[in-house]
C-alpha positions in Angstrom: 15.7 -24.2 19.2 15.7 -21.2 21.4 12.3 -20.6 23.1 12.5 -16.9 23.4 14.6 -13.8 22.5 14.4 -10.3 23.6 14.8 -7.1 21.5 15.0 -3.7 23.0 13.8 -0.6 21.1 12.8 2.8 22.3 13.1 1.8 25.9 10.7 -1.1 25.5 11.6 -4.8 25.6 9.8 -7.0 23.1 9.6 -10.7 23.7 10.0 -12.9 20.6 8.8 -16.5 20.9 10.4 -19.3 18.9 12.9 -16.9 17.2 14.6 -19.7 15.3 11.4 -20.7 13.4 12.2 -20.6 9.7 10.0 -18.2 7.9 11.6 -18.2 4.4 13.0 -21.7 3.7 14.5 -20.7 0.3 16.7 -18.1 2.0 16.9 -19.6 5.5 15.5 -16.4 7.1 14.0 -16.9 10.5 11.5 -15.1 12.6 14.4 -13.4 14.4 15.7 -12.3 11.1 12.4 -10.7 10.3 12.3 -8.9 13.7 15.9 -7.7 13.3 15.0 -6.4 9.8 12.1 -4.3 11.3 14.4 -3.1 14.0 16.9 -1.9 11.3 14.3 0.0 9.4 12.2 0.9 12.5 11.9 4.6 12.1 11.1 4.3 8.4 8.3 1.8 8.8 7.0 3.7 11.8 6.8 6.8 9.7 4.7 4.9 7.1 2.4 3.4 9.8 2.2 6.2 12.4 -1.3 6.6 13.8 -2.8 4.7 10.8 -5.3 1.9 11.4 -3.4 -1.1 10.2 -4.3 -4.6 9.0 -1.8 -7.3 9.8 -1.0 -10.0 7.2 0.1 -12.8 9.4 2.1 -16.0 8.5 2.6 -17.7 11.9 4.4 -20.6 10.3 6.3 -18.7 7.6 5.6 -18.2 4.0 4.9 -21.8 3.3 2.3 -22.1 6.0 -1.3 -20.8 6.3 -1.9 -17.1 6.5 -4.7 -14.7 7.3 -5.5 -10.9 7.5 -6.2 -9.6 10.9 -8.2 -6.4 10.9 -9.3 -6.3 14.5 -6.7 -5.7 17.2 -5.6 -8.9 18.9 -7.0 -9.6 22.3 -3.6 -9.4 24.0 -2.7 -6.0 22.6 -0.4 -4.1 25.0 -1.9 -0.9 26.4 0.8 1.2 24.9 -0.3 0.4 21.3 -3.3 2.6 20.5 -6.2 1.6 18.3 -8.8 3.4 16.1 -12.3 2.5 15.1 -12.8 2.2 11.4 -16.0 1.6 9.4 -16.3 -0.8 6.6 -18.6 -0.4 3.5 -20.9 -2.9 5.0 -21.6 -0.6 8.0 -19.7 -2.8 10.4 -16.7 -1.5 12.2 -13.5 -2.7 13.9 -10.8 -1.4 16.2 -7.5 -1.7 14.4 -4.0 -1.2 15.8 -2.3 2.1 15.1 1.5 1.8 15.5 3.2 4.8 16.9 6.7 3.4 17.6 9.0 0.7 16.3 8.3 -1.5 19.3 4.7 -1.9 18.0 6.1 -3.2 14.7 8.3 -5.7 16.5 5.3 -6.8 18.7 3.3 -7.5 15.5 6.2 -9.3 13.9 6.2 -11.6 16.9 2.7 -12.6 15.9 4.0 -13.6 12.5 3.1 -10.4 10.7 5.1 -10.0 7.6 3.2 -7.3 5.7 1.6 -4.2 7.3 -1.5 -2.8 5.4 -2.1 0.8 6.7 -5.3 2.7 5.9 -4.7 6.1 4.1 -6.1 7.8 7.2 -5.0 8.8 10.7 -6.8 7.6 13.8 -7.9 11.1 14.6 -9.8 11.5 11.3 -10.7 8.1 9.9 -13.2 9.3 7.2 -10.8 11.7 5.4 -7.7 10.2 3.7 -4.4 12.0 3.9 -2.9 10.0 1.0 -3.9 9.5 -2.6 -2.5 6.1 -3.5 -1.9 5.1 -7.2 -1.3 1.4 -7.8 0.3 0.6 -11.1 -0.4 -3.1 -11.6 1.3 -5.0 -14.5 -1.1 -7.3 -16.4 -0.1 -10.5 -18.2 2.3 -9.6 -20.9 3.8 -6.7 -19.0 6.2 -6.4 -16.1 8.1 -4.1 -13.9 9.8 -2.1 -16.7 6.4 -1.2 -18.2 5.3 -0.1 -14.7 8.4 2.1 -14.4 7.5 3.8 -17.8 4.0 4.3 -16.6 5.2 5.8 -13.3 7.4 8.3 -15.1 4.4 9.4 -17.2 2.3 9.5 -14.0 4.8 11.9 -12.5 4.2 14.3 -15.3 0.4 14.0 -14.9 0.7 14.6 -11.1 3.0 17.6 -11.7 0.4 19.1 -14.0 -2.2 18.8 -11.2 0.0 20.3 -8.5 0.5 16.9 -6.9 3.8 15.4 -5.7 4.2 11.7 -5.8 6.5 9.4 -3.9 7.2 6.0 -5.6 8.0 2.7 -4.0 8.2 -0.9 -5.2 5.2 -3.1 -4.4 7.6 -6.0 -3.5 6.3 -7.7 -6.7 6.2 -6.5 -10.3 4.3 -3.3 -9.7 4.8 0.2 -8.4 3.0 2.3 -5.9 3.0 6.1 -5.9 1.7 7.8 -2.8 0.6 11.5 -2.8 0.3 13.1 0.6 -2.9 15.2 0.7 -4.7 17.5 3.1 -7.4 15.4 4.9 -10.2 17.5 3.5 -11.8 15.1 1.1 -13.9 11.9 1.6 -13.0 8.4 0.3 -15.5 8.9 -2.5 -13.8 12.2 -3.6 -10.3 10.8 -3.3 -11.3 7.8 -5.4 -12.8 10.2 -8.0 -9.5 12.0 -8.2 -7.6 8.7 -8.6 -9.9 7.8 -11.5 -9.3 11.2 -13.1 -5.5 10.7 -12.8 -5.8 7.2 -14.3 -7.9 8.3 -17.2 -5.4 11.1 -18.0 -2.6 8.5 -18.0 -4.7 6.3 -20.2 -5.3 9.1 -22.7 -1.6 9.7 -23.0 -0.7 6.1 -23.6 -3.9 4.1 -24.5 -1.8 1.3 -26.0 0.1 0.7 -22.7 -2.1 1.9 -19.8 -5.7 1.1 -18.8 -8.3 1.9 -16.2 -10.5 -1.0 -17.3 -11.9 -2.8 -14.2 -12.8 -6.0 -16.0 -9.7 -8.2 -16.7 -11.0 -9.3 -20.1 -10.8 -5.7 -21.3 -7.3 -4.8 -20.0 -5.0 -6.6 -22.4 -1.2 -6.5 -21.9 -1.1 -3.1 -20.2 -0.5 -1.5 -16.9 -3.7 -1.3 -14.9 -4.2 1.8 -12.8 -6.1 0.2 -9.9 -8.2 3.1 -8.9 -10.2 1.0 -6.4 -7.2 0.8 -4.1 -8.5 4.2 -3.0 -12.0 2.9 -2.0 -12.8 2.6 1.7 -11.4 -0.6 3.3 -8.8 -1.1 0.5 -5.2 -0.9 1.6 -1.8 -1.1 0.0 1.3 -2.8 1.6 3.1 -0.2 3.6 6.6 1.0 2.9 9.3 -1.4 4.2 6.8 -4.2 4.6 8.2 -7.7 4.0 6.2 -9.5 1.2 5.3 -13.2 1.5 7.3 -14.4 -1.5 10.1 -17.1 -1.3 13.0 -14.6 -1.8 11.8 -12.3 1.0 11.4 -9.0 -1.0 10.3 -5.8 0.7 8.3 -2.8 -0.5 11.1 -0.3 -1.1 10.7 3.5 -1.0 12.5 5.0 -4.0 13.7 8.4 -5.3 12.3 9.3 -8.8 15.8 9.3 -10.2 16.4 5.7 -9.1 13.4 4.4 -11.1 15.2 3.8 -14.4 17.8 1.6 -12.7 16.3 0.0 -9.6 14.6 -3.4 -9.9 12.5 -5.1 -7.2 15.1 -7.9 -6.7 17.5 -5.2 -5.3 15.4 -4.9 -2.1 15.0 -7.8 0.3 15.3 -8.7 3.9 19.1 -8.7 3.6 19.8 -5.8 1.4 17.3 -3.2 2.7 19.0 -2.7 6.1 22.2 -1.9 4.3 20.5 0.6 2.0 18.7 2.1 5.0 21.9 2.5 7.0 23.4 4.4 4.0 20.5 6.5 2.9 18.0 6.5 5.7 14.3 6.8 4.9 14.2 8.4 1.5 10.5 9.3 2.0 11.1 10.8 5.5 9.9 14.3 4.3 6.7 13.1 2.6 4.3 14.3 5.3 5.8 17.8 5.1 4.4 18.2 1.5 0.6 17.7 1.7 -1.2 18.5 -1.6 -4.7 19.6 -2.6 -7.1 17.8 -4.9 -9.0 20.6 -6.5 -7.2 20.4 -9.8 -7.7 16.6 -10.0 -11.4 16.9 -9.1 -11.8 19.6 -11.7 -10.3 17.2 -14.2 -12.9 14.6 -13.1 -15.7 17.1 -13.6 -14.5 18.0 -17.1 -14.2 14.3 -18.0 -17.8 13.8 -17.0 -19.1 17.0 -18.6 -17.2 17.0 -21.9 -16.5 13.3 -22.5 -19.4 11.6 -20.7 -16.9 9.7 -18.5 -18.8 8.9 -15.3 -18.0 6.6 -12.4 -16.3 3.2 -12.7 -17.3 0.0 -10.9 -16.5 -0.5 -7.2 -15.2 -3.7 -5.7 -17.8 -6.4 -5.4 -18.1 -6.2 -1.6 -19.1 -2.5 -1.7 -22.7 -1.4 -1.7 -24.0 -0.1 -4.9 -23.1 3.5 -5.2 -25.1 6.3 -6.9 -23.9 6.8 -10.5 -22.0 3.6 -10.6 -22.3 1.5 -13.8 -23.5 -2.0 -13.7 -21.2 -4.5 -12.1 -21.6 -7.1 -14.9 -18.7 -8.5 -16.8 -18.9 -7.2 -20.4 -18.9 -10.6 -22.0 -21.8 -11.7 -19.7 -23.7 -8.5 -20.3 -23.5 -9.2 -24.1 -24.9 -12.7 -23.6 
């Protein structure tokens, strides 16, 4: 087994230790294969991560070994990779890496990072998101096709609110739709907008879409996970490798591709070919920032006219003003 390999990108040489270590036994993909993949899609994933505080999901021994999430920047971080200080709901903080070039992605890949989890903020303004992220999560009894249908309906809702969404596969059964926004609103306001969007979707298709936080209330529907917009919640970045046996990746898509594309189309082997042919299909996303006034007005009407107030936060968040009880409905009845 080779001890090291070197990859050159952007004038930097990145050292790769144990490049022959097998990371995906089912497919035979090695650590070097993962690094070469990130080299092939380097500009695309850098666009998705640029200047964003990023949590690393690390699998030092491959997908069959132990894993962990690394929020704080590693001690041996090169001086050419910047960091940003982010604050958690607990009041604690951490300095996270903020990739600005493909070499930073390769450096993290050498640590066994498969999936990159960028915050929806930039390091110059860590309290005001510049992306509204909608996570369409299939519940038991549903799958990717149901998520696609929900995404198509979501597009209509976004259009009606003056918002432009950019879809991508999650790397699993779900879909993510990112909306670039001006960094004018707080995490609380962006989450409120996400809830309003989810509730409008739910009104249009109550038999297929839900915003119910408690699993026992969801049923076989697509869950609009509004809490992915809460502070310290992240979604796998575009082009990230996902830790599943067949080495899928989170693939940016065009809206017209949704009816035909399936998650199995996009993996460590096929995405470089697609990228070479099409480039980054979300390359222009940052050029189209949107405003949230219409979505926040919808949230205001929901509260005023329908009595629809806030929804529960994740359990590790402090209790928020106006938030309902965090008690599972069946337990509350008992």
